[in-house]
N, C-alpha and C positions, 0 to 999 in steps of 0.2 A: 537522430535518436539518441537519447541519453539512457544509460542503464545504471541504476543506483541501488545500493543495499541499504535498508533501514532497519532499525530496531523497533519492534512493535511492543507496546505496553498494554496490558489488560487482557491478553488472550488467555483462556483457560480450557478450551475444548475444541473439538473439530468443527462444531457449529460456528465458532468464531472465525476459523479459517475459511469456511464456506461463505460467510457474510463478507469478509474482506476480499476474497477472490471474486465475489460477485460484483464488486465495484469496477472491475475491468470493463464490463459492458456499459456501465453508467458514465464513465468519465471519458470525455473526448480526448483523444491523443494518447491514451494509455494503450500500448500495444500488447504488454504482457504484465501480469501481476501474479507472482507465485509467493505463497505464504508458508512458512514453516513454523508449526506450533512448538516443536522441540527446540528449535534454535531461536525462537521468538524473533524472527526476521521476515522481511518482505523484500523480494527482489523485484523491482519495477523498471520496465523499459517504456519510456514515454517520449513524445514529441514536445519539446519545450516551446514550440511556436503555437501549440494548441492548449497546453496546460502547464502550469508551473509547479514546482515542488511544493509551494505553499498551498496551491489548490488541492493537491493530492493529500497533504497533511490535514486540511480542513475536512475533506471527505472522510478520512479515517476518524477524526475527532467527532464528527456528527454521528458516527456509528458507536462511539464510546471508547475508542482506542487512541493511544498515544503513538506518535511516529517521530523517530529521531534518526538523523543520518549517521551512518556508520563510516568512520574514517575521515 
């Protein structure tokens, strides 16, 4: 399992958070996805053998949000 923090671009309300946290159930290999509107960040725990960072980024982009690794 990999745990990574990402900066999320394009969020403006709690509905954005709910939309993004809903991706947890849709993405195979994502074990945990916690989004903070205030911090503009997402903390994601995922299995790299089932989904890549790029796969997660593309899922966010399909919903209209940007995702950039922190650190």
